[in-house]
C-alpha positions as CSV (number, residue, x, y, z in Angstrom):
1,M,95.9,131.6,101.7
2,A,96.6,130.6,98.1
3,G,94.5,128.0,96.4
4,V,95.1,124.4,96.8
5,G,96.7,124.0,93.4
6,K,99.3,126.7,94.1
7,Y,99.9,125.2,97.5
8,L,100.6,121.7,95.9
9,K,102.8,123.1,93.2
10,Q,104.9,125.1,95.7
11,A,105.3,122.0,97.9
12,R,106.3,119.9,94.8
13,E,108.8,122.5,93.6
14,K,110.2,122.9,97.1
15,K,111.1,119.2,97.1
16,S,112.5,119.6,93.5
17,Y,110.1,117.1,92.0
18,T,108.8,117.3,88.5
19,L,105.3,116.3,87.5
20,E,106.8,113.2,85.9
21,D,108.5,112.3,89.2
22,M,105.2,112.7,91.0
23,T,103.4,110.6,88.4
24,E,105.9,107.7,89.0
25,L,105.5,108.1,92.8
26,T,101.7,108.4,93.0
27,N,100.6,106.5,89.9
28,I,98.4,109.5,89.0
29,E,98.6,110.5,85.3
30,T,100.5,113.7,84.7
31,K,97.5,115.4,83.1
32,Y,95.5,114.9,86.3
33,L,98.3,116.2,88.5
34,Q,98.6,119.2,86.3
35,A,94.8,119.7,86.5
36,L,95.1,119.7,90.3
37,E,97.8,122.2,90.3
38,T,95.9,124.5,88.0
39,E,92.7,123.9,89.8
40,E,91.0,122.7,86.6
41,Y,88.9,120.1,88.4
42,D,86.5,119.7,85.4
43,L,89.4,117.8,83.7
44,L,89.3,115.1,86.3
45,P,87.0,112.1,86.0
46,S,84.8,113.1,88.9
47,P,84.8,115.0,92.2
48,F,85.4,111.7,93.9
49,Y,88.7,111.3,92.0
50,A,89.6,114.9,92.7
51,R,89.5,114.1,96.5
52,V,91.4,110.8,96.1
53,F,94.0,112.4,93.9
54,L,94.4,115.3,96.3
55,K,94.8,113.0,99.3
56,T,97.4,110.9,97.5
57,Y,99.3,113.9,96.1
58,A,99.3,115.6,99.5
59,K,100.5,112.4,101.2
60,Y,103.5,112.0,98.9
61,L,104.4,115.7,99.4
62,N,104.2,115.2,103.2
63,L,101.4,117.8,103.5
64,N,98.5,117.7,105.9
65,V,96.0,115.7,104.0
66,N,93.0,117.0,105.9
67,S,94.1,120.7,105.4
68,V,94.4,120.1,101.6
69,I,90.9,118.5,101.4
70,Q,89.4,121.3,103.5
71,L,91.0,123.9,101.3
72,Y,89.7,122.1,98.2
73,E,86.1,121.7,99.6
74,S,85.9,125.3,100.8
75,A,86.9,126.5,97.3
76,Q,84.4,124.1,95.7
77,N,81.6,125.4,98.0
78,I,82.3,129.0,97.1
79,K,82.3,128.2,93.3
80,Q,79.3,125.9,93.3
81,S,76.9,127.3,96.0
82,P,73.9,125.6,94.4
83,A,70.4,127.0,94.8
84,P,68.4,125.2,97.6
85,I,66.3,122.4,96.4
86,K,62.6,123.0,96.9
87,P,60.8,120.0,98.4
88,Q,57.9,118.7,96.5
89,T,54.8,119.8,98.3
90,E,52.1,118.1,96.2
91,A,51.1,114.7,97.2
92,I,51.1,112.1,94.5
93,E,47.7,110.4,94.3
94,L,47.7,106.7,93.5
95,P,45.0,105.3,91.3
96,K,42.1,104.0,93.2
97,R,40.2,100.8,92.5
98,S,36.6,101.1,91.5
99,P,34.1,99.0,93.5
100,S,33.7,96.6,90.6
101,Q,37.5,96.0,90.5
102,K,37.4,95.3,94.3
103,K,34.7,92.8,93.8
104,K,36.6,91.1,91.0
105,V,39.8,90.8,93.2
106,S,37.9,89.5,96.2
107,S,36.0,87.0,94.0
108,L,39.3,85.8,92.6
109,W,40.7,85.2,96.1
110,L,37.5,83.3,97.0
111,I,37.9,81.0,94.0
112,V,41.6,80.4,94.8
113,A,40.7,79.6,98.4
114,I,37.9,77.2,97.4
115,I,40.2,75.4,94.9
116,L,42.9,75.0,97.6
117,I,40.4,73.6,100.2
118,L,39.0,71.2,97.6
119,G,42.5,70.1,96.8
120,M,43.4,69.4,100.4
121,V,40.1,67.5,101.0
122,Y,40.9,65.4,97.9
123,M,44.4,64.7,99.2
124,L,43.0,63.6,102.6
125,F,40.6,61.0,101.1
126,Q,43.0,59.3,98.7
């Protein structure tokens, strides 16, 4: 089967629509419709917009939206086929507290607890 761009262009021409007609119907700029028909997806704002524009364009041409998206995605998978991402195997080691730091933190908590207890005792006897 031909690419999705050629498929869209043939469907548009079969209905005797110009790109300008489709721009008015779909509210998609002519340059983006042209990019879809020529399969120059890098001219579109993002892959998200490519899918949205394709769905809208296909809908207004009375095409099967799911078929158009599948055709687009299969073409993109063939073009991109990224290398698999290697998982990170090394564990990240967090900094450990030294015994003197642990004593400082526990001493600080002890002081805070004593101050709170003294404050409550003071409030009770007023």
